[in-house]
C-alpha positions in Angstrom: 2.6 -10.2 -6.2 5.3 -7.6 -5.2 4.1 -4.8 -7.5 0.6 -5.0 -6.0 2.0 -4.0 -2.6 3.5 -0.7 -1.6 6.3 0.9 -3.6 9.3 -0.1 -1.4 9.7 -3.2 -3.6 9.6 -1.6 -7.0 13.4 -1.7 -7.5 13.7 -5.4 -6.5 10.6 -6.3 -8.6 11.9 -4.5 -11.7 15.4 -6.0 -11.6 14.0 -9.5 -11.3 11.3 -9.0 -13.9 13.5 -7.2 -16.4 16.2 -9.9 -16.1 13.6 -12.6 -16.6 12.5 -10.8 -19.8 16.1 -10.9 -21.1 16.9 -7.2 -20.3 20.4 -6.1 -19.4 21.4 -3.4 -16.8 24.5 -2.4 -14.8 24.8 -1.0 -11.3 26.8 2.2 -11.7 29.4 3.3 -9.1 27.5 6.5 -8.5 24.5 4.6 -7.3 22.5 4.9 -10.5 21.3 2.1 -12.9 22.3 1.9 -16.5 19.8 0.1 -18.7 21.8 -1.1 -21.6 19.5 -3.5 -23.5 15.7 -3.6 -23.7 14.2 -6.9 -24.9 12.2 -7.0 -28.1 9.0 -8.2 -26.4 9.1 -5.3 -24.0 9.7 -2.9 -26.9 6.8 -4.4 -28.8 4.4 -3.8 -25.8 5.6 -0.2 -25.5 5.1 0.5 -29.2 1.4 -0.1 -29.0 -0.5 3.1 -29.6 -2.7 2.7 -26.5 0.4 2.2 -24.4 2.2 5.3 -25.8 -0.9 7.5 -25.2 -1.0 6.4 -21.6 2.7 6.2 -20.6 4.7 7.9 -23.3 7.5 6.9 -25.6 10.1 4.2 -24.6 13.6 5.1 -25.6 16.4 2.6 -26.6 18.7 3.0 -23.6 18.6 4.6 -20.1 22.2 5.5 -19.2 21.2 7.0 -15.8 18.2 5.8 -13.9 17.2 5.5 -10.3 14.3 4.3 -8.1 15.1 7.0 -5.5 12.7 10.0 -6.0 14.9 12.5 -4.1 18.0 11.4 -6.0 16.2 11.7 -9.3 15.0 15.2 -8.5 18.5 16.3 -7.6 19.8 15.0 -11.0 17.6 16.3 -13.8 19.4 14.1 -16.3 18.4 10.9 -14.5 15.2 8.9 -15.2 13.0 8.1 -12.2 11.8 4.5 -12.6 8.5 3.8 -10.9 4.8 3.2 -11.6 3.9 5.2 -14.7 7.3 5.2 -16.3 7.1 3.5 -19.8 10.0 1.1 -19.1 8.5 0.0 -15.7 5.0 -0.3 -17.1 6.1 -2.2 -20.2 8.1 -4.7 -18.0 5.1 -5.1 -15.8 2.8 -5.9 -18.8 5.4 -8.4 -20.0 5.3 -10.2 -16.7 1.5 -10.3 -16.8 1.4 -11.4 -20.4 4.1 -14.1 -20.4 4.3 -15.4 -16.7 0.7 -15.1 -15.5 0.3 -18.9 -15.8 3.3 -19.4 -13.6 1.8 -17.1 -10.9 -1.3 -19.3 -10.9 0.8 -22.4 -10.1 1.7 -20.8 -6.8 4.8 -21.7 -4.8 6.0 -23.1 -1.5 7.5 -20.8 1.1 9.2 -21.2 4.5 8.0 -19.2 7.5 11.2 -18.3 9.5 9.1 -17.6 12.6 7.7 -21.1 12.4 4.2 -19.8 13.1 2.4 -20.5 9.8 1.6 -23.9 8.4 -1.0 -23.9 5.7 -2.0 -22.0 2.5 -2.4 -18.3 1.6 -4.8 -17.4 -1.2 -4.4 -14.0 -2.9 -7.3 -12.1 -4.4 -7.6 -8.7 -6.0 -10.8 -7.0 -5.1 -12.4 -4.2 -7.1 -15.1 -1.7 -6.1 -16.9 0.4 -8.7 -19.1 3.5 -8.5 -22.5 4.1 -10.1 -21.0 5.0 -13.4 -18.9 1.9 -13.6 -15.6 3.6 -12.8 -13.2 2.0 -10.4 -13.5 3.5 -6.9 -10.8 1.3 -5.4 -8.7 -1.8 -5.8 -7.0 -3.8 -3.0 -5.0 -7.0 -2.7 -6.4 -9.4 -0.2 -4.7 -12.5 1.4 -6.5 -15.3 3.3 -4.7 -17.9 5.4 -6.0 -21.4 5.8 -4.5 -23.1 8.8 -3.4 -26.7 7.9 -4.2 -28.2 11.3 -7.4 -26.4 12.4 -8.8 -25.4 9.0 -9.4 -21.9 10.4 -9.6 -19.1 7.8 -8.5 -15.6 8.5 -7.6 -12.5 6.5 -4.0 -11.5 6.8 -1.9 -8.6 5.5 -0.7 -9.5 1.9 2.7 -8.1 2.7 3.3 -11.3 4.8 5.0 -12.6 1.6 7.9 -10.3 2.2 8.7 -12.2 5.4 8.6 -15.6 3.9 11.5 -17.4 2.1 10.8 -19.2 -1.2 11.8 -22.8 -1.4 13.3 -24.5 -4.4 9.9 -26.1 -5.3 7.9 -23.4 -7.0 4.5 -25.1 -7.6 2.0 -26.5 -5.1 0.0 -29.7 -5.2 -3.3 -28.9 -3.5 -7.0 -29.0 -4.4 -7.1 -25.3 -5.3 -10.8 -25.2 -6.3 -11.7 -26.7 -2.9 -9.6 -24.0 -1.2 -11.3 -21.3 -3.2 -14.7 -22.5 -2.1 -13.6 -22.5 1.5 -12.4 -18.9 1.5 -15.2 -17.5 -0.8 -17.4 -16.3 2.1 -14.5 -14.6 3.9 -13.4 -13.0 0.6 -16.9 -11.5 0.1 -17.0 -10.2 3.7 -13.6 -8.6 3.4 -14.5 -7.0 0.0 -17.7 -5.6 1.4 -15.8 -4.2 4.4 -13.5 -2.5 1.9 -16.5 -1.1 0.0 -17.8 0.4 3.3 -14.4 2.0 3.9 -14.5 3.6 0.5 -18.2 4.6 0.9 -17.5 6.3 4.2 -14.7 8.4 2.6 -16.9 9.1 -0.5 -19.7 10.3 1.8 -17.3 12.6 3.6 -16.2 14.1 0.3 -19.9 14.3 -0.8 -20.7 16.4 2.3 -17.9 18.8 1.4 -19.2 19.1 -2.2 -22.7 19.6 -0.9 -21.5 22.3 1.5 -19.4 24.3 -0.9 -20.5 23.2 -4.3 -24.2 22.7 -4.2 -24.9 25.6 -1.8 -22.6 27.9 -3.8 -24.4 27.1 -7.0 -27.9 27.4 -5.4 -26.9 30.8 -4.0 -25.7 32.0 -7.4 -28.9 30.8 -9.1 -31.0 32.5 -6.4 -29.1 35.7 -6.9 -29.6 35.6 -10.7 -33.3 35.0 -10.2 -33.5 38.2 -8.1 -31.5 40.1 -10.7 -33.7 38.8 -13.6 -36.8 39.8 -11.7 -35.5 43.3 -11.4 -34.5 43.4 -15.0 -38.0 42.3 -16.1 -39.5 45.2 -14.1 -37.1 47.6 -15.8 -38.0 46.2 -19.2 -41.7 46.7 -18.5 -40.9 50.4 -17.7 -39.3 50.7 -21.2 -35.6 50.1 -20.6 -33.6 48.2 -23.2 -32.2 45.4 -21.1 -32.8 42.4 -23.5 -29.1 41.6 -24.0 -28.4 41.7 -20.2 -31.4 39.5 -19.6 -30.2 36.9 -22.2 -26.7 36.9 -20.7 -28.0 36.3 -17.2 -30.4 33.6 -18.4 -27.6 31.8 -20.2 -25.5 32.0 -17.1 -28.4 30.7 -15.0 -28.8 27.8 -17.3 -25.1 27.0 -17.0 -25.3 27.1 -13.2 -28.5 24.9 -13.2 -26.8 22.4 -15.5 -23.7 22.4 -13.3 -25.8 21.9 -10.2 -27.7 19.0 -11.8 -24.4 17.4 -12.8 -22.9 17.9 -9.4 -25.9 16.2 -7.7 -25.7 13.3 -10.2 -22.0 12.9 -9.7 -22.4 12.8 -5.9 -25.1 10.2 -6.2 -23.1 8.0 -8.6 -19.9 8.4 -6.5 -21.5 7.2 -3.3 -23.4 4.4 -5.0 -20.7 1.6 -4.7 -20.8 -2.0 -5.7 -18.3 -4.9 -5.5 -17.0 -6.8 -8.5 -16.3 -10.6 -8.3 -13.0 -11.1 -6.5 -10.2 -12.1 -9.0 -8.0 -15.0 -7.9 -4.3 -14.1 -8.2 -2.3 -16.9 -6.7 -1.9 -19.3 -3.9 1.1 -20.3 -1.8 1.8 -23.0 0.6 3.7 -22.0 3.8 5.6 -24.4 6.0 7.7 -23.8 9.1 11.4 -23.2 8.5 13.2 -26.5 9.3 15.9 -25.0 11.5 15.2 -23.1 14.7 17.7 -20.3 15.5 18.1 -18.3 18.7 16.9 -15.0 17.2 13.8 -16.6 15.7 12.5 -18.0 18.9 9.1 -16.4 19.7 7.1 -16.7 22.9 3.6 -15.2 23.0 3.8 -14.4 26.7 7.2 -12.7 26.4 5.9 -10.7 23.4 2.9 -9.6 25.4 5.1 -8.3 28.2 7.2 -6.4 25.6 4.1 -4.8 24.2 2.8 -3.8 27.7 6.2 -2.2 28.5 6.2 -0.3 25.2 2.6 0.9 25.5 3.1 2.0 29.1 6.2 4.0 28.1 4.2 5.8 25.4 1.4 6.6 27.7 3.7 8.0 30.4 5.3 10.3 27.8 2.0 11.8 26.8 1.3 9.9 23.6 -1.6 7.7 22.6 -0.4 4.2 21.6 -2.5 1.9 19.3 -1.7 -1.8 19.2 -1.7 -2.8 15.5 0.6 -5.9 15.9 -2.0 -8.2 14.5 -2.1 -6.4 11.1 1.5 -7.2 10.0 2.1 -3.6 8.9 5.8 -3.6 9.6 5.4 -2.1 13.1 3.5 -3.1 16.2 2.4 0.3 17.6 1.1 3.5 16.0 1.7 6.2 18.6 -0.1 9.5 18.2 -0.1 12.9 19.8 -3.0 15.4 20.0 -2.9 18.5 17.9 -5.2 21.4 17.1 -6.5 19.5 14.0 -7.0 16.2 15.9 -4.4 13.5 16.2 -1.2 12.8 14.2 1.1 9.9 14.2 4.4 10.7 15.9 6.0 7.2 16.1 5.8 3.9 14.3 7.1 1.4 16.8 8.3 -2.1 16.3 8.6 -4.1 19.6 11.0 -7.0 20.1 11.1 -8.8 23.5 13.5 -11.4 24.8 13.1 -13.5 28.0 16.7 -12.8 28.8 19.3 -11.1 26.6 20.3 -11.7 23.0 20.0 -10.5 19.4 16.7 -9.6 17.8 15.7 -9.9 14.1 13.7 -7.6 11.9 11.7 -8.9 9.0 12.0 -7.5 5.5 8.6 -5.8 5.9 9.8 -4.2 9.2 13.1 -3.1 7.6 11.4 -1.6 4.6 9.1 0.4 6.9 12.1 1.5 8.9 13.7 2.8 5.7 10.4 4.5 4.7 9.5 6.3 7.9 13.1 7.0 9.0 13.1 9.3 12.1 9.5 8.4 12.8 10.3 4.7 13.1 11.5 3.3 16.4 12.7 0.0 17.5 11.8 -0.8 21.1 13.7 -3.8 22.5 12.7 -5.2 25.8 15.4 -7.5 27.4 15.0 -9.7 30.5 11.3 -9.5 29.9 10.6 -12.5 32.1 12.4 -11.2 35.2 13.3 -7.5 35.1 12.2 -5.8 31.8 14.6 -3.3 30.5 13.6 -1.1 27.5 16.1 0.0 24.9 15.0 2.5 22.3 16.6 3.1 18.9 15.3 5.8 16.6 15.6 5.3 12.8 17.2 1.8 13.0 17.6 1.6 9.3 20.3 4.4 9.4 21.5 4.0 13.0 22.0 0.2 13.2 24.3 -2.2 11.3 22.4 -5.4 11.1 23.6 -8.7 9.8 21.5 -9.7 6.8 20.4 -13.3 7.0 19.5 -13.9 3.4 18.6 -17.6 4.0 15.8 -16.6 6.3 15.0 -13.1 5.1 15.8 -11.4 8.4 18.0 -8.5 9.6 19.6 -9.6 12.8 20.5 -6.8 15.3 23.3 -8.0 17.7 22.9 -7.4 21.4 25.8 -4.9 21.6 24.3 -2.9 18.8 21.1 -2.6 20.7 22.8 -1.4 23.9 25.3 0.9 22.3 22.8 2.6 20.0 19.9 2.9 22.5 
């Protein structure tokens, strides 16, 4: 599922997938990757004519490769591995060709926060326009609570925050689960279609304003010019060539106008495809409870209130997005001449007293992605005398302890206080 999420996981995904395929690579001391052996199956996929036309030629070895775009641009002799690169795309196709059945078997994961206990079903939704072209694709995730049976859509990136167990297949009535989430799946896909339609309609208005009106103006102007030329022709002037040229130009404009109107109509006429089932996973609470994983809804609510109030007092407009599992809890904006722009992405951690806090992989990846725009707001002693500690760009300014067994980055208390 990783490659269907945002690009932060491309390196991790590639290394695991390439190794599974039998590929060999080395981590160089200078931070680059050396791809020493490409498996036969991946080469075979890359040698297909349709693949080469789309992605280019795969070479035998890549002595200097990186997933860091800035690093690649600073080193012209380095290969930038990402979506669209022949090696990455061939590896992705290998996974889809040889391991798709394994994906359908699903897997069992631990929830370190001990909140989830149930199943998550993943679907890929596709929306097409009036010409049958893909207008958008999105990965959807639907959680079925084991105890209540409640179904809700959740952010697919939740999988980053879960820990795989040793058992990698689930024993559930999958068809029954699919039937249960079908209605929710269709509703979510229709909502996605409306999002795309709204954007397409906005673009259509721009095309109508600048494209259609411009062409109509040019056609109207040519009509006036042709009328004058016809009058001059009646008076005996030789203007036949000029008339033919202008009539040909007018036909081109009329054809372009008709095509533009049809394109706008087709582009705004959207329909949904049948959602494609991708996989299902079972999620169970992590068996061991640790201090930094303890969560309390009331304490978290206090932490959010403290953070939101701080933003408002400092002239920003905070938006609570904590329920969306985006890797941050607050999107804080400022007003500009052009409207509003995001100034801070804030992750809020609250403790009843004092202690370490933990960031999930999703939160840590977003911290690395947004850098100076990402802030960690830690509210200590929330139950008695809330104290707010703020750390900008925690990915570069903090030294967490990586807890691999529970996929968390633990920030010690002294780090919070010293770096705030």
